[in-house]
N, CA, C and O of each residue as an XYZ file, in Angstrom:
200
protein
N     114.532     56.358    171.687
C     114.076     55.828    170.416
C     112.995     56.717    169.798
O     112.831     56.709    168.578
N     112.267     57.469    170.590
C     111.203     58.309    170.057
C     111.755     59.411    169.168
O     111.047     59.893    168.284
N     112.997     59.819    169.378
C     113.593     60.865    168.557
C     114.004     60.357    167.184
O     114.283     61.167    166.300
N     114.051     59.053    166.973
C     114.505     58.470    165.721
C     113.358     58.199    164.736
O     113.575     57.562    163.705
N     112.157     58.668    165.033
C     111.021     58.422    164.161
C     111.161     59.208    162.864
O     111.602     60.357    162.868
N     110.782     58.577    161.754
C     110.800     59.218    160.450
C     109.375     59.677    160.137
O     108.429     58.892    160.205
N     109.237     60.947    159.795
C     107.923     61.498    159.480
C     107.785     61.588    157.969
O     108.617     62.200    157.299
N     106.727     60.972    157.428
C     106.440     61.043    156.000
C     105.219     61.916    155.807
O     104.191     61.721    156.456
N     105.338     62.877    154.911
C     104.224     63.786    154.654
C     103.546     63.424    153.342
O     104.198     63.019    152.379
N     102.232     63.576    153.319
C     101.440     63.340    152.117
C     100.866     64.687    151.696
O     100.249     65.386    152.501
N     101.070     65.046    150.437
C     100.579     66.314    149.928
C      99.240     66.104    149.222
O      99.116     65.227    148.367
N      98.250     66.902    149.578
C      96.931     66.827    148.965
C      96.814     67.987    147.975
O      97.379     69.057    148.200
N      96.092     67.776    146.895
C      95.921     68.773    145.829
C      97.240     69.095    145.140
O      97.439     70.223    144.689
N      98.142     68.122    145.052
C      99.389     68.335    144.343
C      99.178     68.023    142.861
O      98.209     67.357    142.497
N     100.062     68.491    142.029
C      99.961     68.304    140.588
C     100.938     67.243    140.132
O     102.108     67.255    140.513
N     100.448     66.315    139.306
C     101.329     65.332    138.690
C     101.146     65.424    137.182
O     100.112     65.887    136.699
N     102.132     64.991    136.461
C     102.070     65.040    135.006
C     102.289     63.641    134.447
O     103.308     63.008    134.723
N     101.332     63.162    133.661
C     101.428     61.859    133.022
C     101.165     62.029    131.535
O     100.290     62.796    131.135
N     101.924     61.313    130.722
C     101.685     61.348    129.287
C     100.792     60.185    128.916
O     101.021     59.055    129.348
N      99.775     60.459    128.118
C      98.864     59.418    127.692
C      98.246     59.756    126.353
O      98.447     60.851    125.825
N      97.504     58.832    125.811
C      96.837     59.011    124.525
C      95.345     59.145    124.783
O      94.743     58.284    125.425
N      94.744     60.227    124.282
C      93.306     60.402    124.425
C      92.620     59.429    123.479
O      92.810     59.493    122.264
N      91.822     58.529    124.040
C      91.140     57.509    123.256
C      89.730     57.925    122.864
O      89.273     57.616    121.764
N      89.036     58.628    123.763
C      87.653     59.013    123.484
C      87.251     60.174    124.392
O      87.800     60.361    125.478
N      86.277     60.945    123.915
C      85.690     62.018    124.719
C      84.176     61.839    124.653
O      83.578     61.936    123.581
N      83.561     61.577    125.807
C      82.120     61.421    125.899
C      81.574     62.448    126.859
O      81.962     62.482    128.026
N      80.673     63.288    126.376
C      80.040     64.337    127.187
C      81.086     65.105    127.985
O      81.809     65.921    127.412
N      81.185     64.871    129.273
C      82.137     65.617    130.104
C      83.230     64.713    130.665
O      83.812     65.024    131.704
N      83.518     63.587    129.985
C      84.546     62.651    130.433
C      85.548     62.398    129.310
O      85.168     62.132    128.170
N      86.830     62.486    129.649
C      87.898     62.207    128.700
C      88.523     60.873    129.080
O      88.911     60.678    130.232
N      88.626     59.956    128.130
C      89.208     58.636    128.378
C      90.641     58.642    127.844
O      90.862     58.819    126.646
N      91.610     58.449    128.739
C      93.021     58.525    128.396
C      93.675     57.170    128.624
O      93.449     56.532    129.652
N      94.495     56.726    127.657
C      95.229     55.476    127.813
C      96.626     55.798    128.322
O      97.386     56.529    127.687
N      96.948     55.236    129.484
C      98.279     55.362    130.083
C      98.780     53.939    130.292
O      98.250     53.201    131.122
N      99.789     53.565    129.547
C     100.259     52.182    129.593
C      99.185     51.282    129.021
O      98.698     51.531    127.918
N      98.807     50.252    129.738
C      97.777     49.325    129.282
C      96.404     49.618    129.834
O      95.475     48.841    129.612
N      96.249     50.716    130.546
C      94.967     51.045    131.178
C      94.339     52.264    130.519
O      95.037     53.199    130.124
N      93.016     52.246    130.403
C      92.271     53.418    129.943
C      91.556     53.987    131.161
O      90.780     53.301    131.826
N      91.836     55.259    131.437
C      91.342     55.899    132.649
C      90.373     57.017    132.276
O      90.740     57.916    131.520
N      89.136     56.978    132.794
C      88.210     58.086    132.550
C      88.518     59.245    133.501
O      88.650     59.049    134.710
N      88.630     60.441    132.950
C      88.913     61.634    133.748
C      87.822     62.658    133.475
O      87.577     62.990    132.315
N      87.159     63.169    134.509
C      86.147     64.212    134.292
C      86.783     65.457    133.682
O      87.860     65.879    134.104
N      86.118     66.042    132.693
C      86.644     67.232    132.025
C      86.768     68.397    132.999
O      87.573     69.301    132.773
N      85.996     68.394    134.068
C      86.076     69.476    135.056
C      87.393     69.468    135.805
O      87.742     70.464    136.437
N      88.144     68.354    135.750
C      89.450     68.276    136.411
C      90.542     69.011    135.647
O      91.601     69.301    136.203
N      90.292     69.316    134.368
C      91.289     69.998    133.559
C      91.169     71.499    133.743
O      90.074     72.058    133.684
N      92.299     72.143    133.965
C      92.325     73.605    134.075
C      92.712     74.146    132.703
O      93.841     73.964    132.248
N      91.780     74.800    132.065
C      92.029     75.325    130.727
C      92.480     76.773    130.808
O      91.880     77.589    131.507
N      93.547     77.078    130.079
C      94.059     78.442    130.043
C      93.579     79.117    128.786
O      93.503     78.496    127.726
N      93.251     80.403    128.904
C      92.794     81.173    127.736
C      93.894     82.059    127.241
O      93.709     82.786    126.266
């Protein structure tokens, strides 16, 4: 039975993409509405390309 175990892996630092509406920007925090929730995201989390 030990050979039948299913291994699930969790990836850290992976990228996900969500579409949302930017509701407000305060100092270094961006507030984004996704569905019915408004989520504050630190601006430092965004990777800006030049």
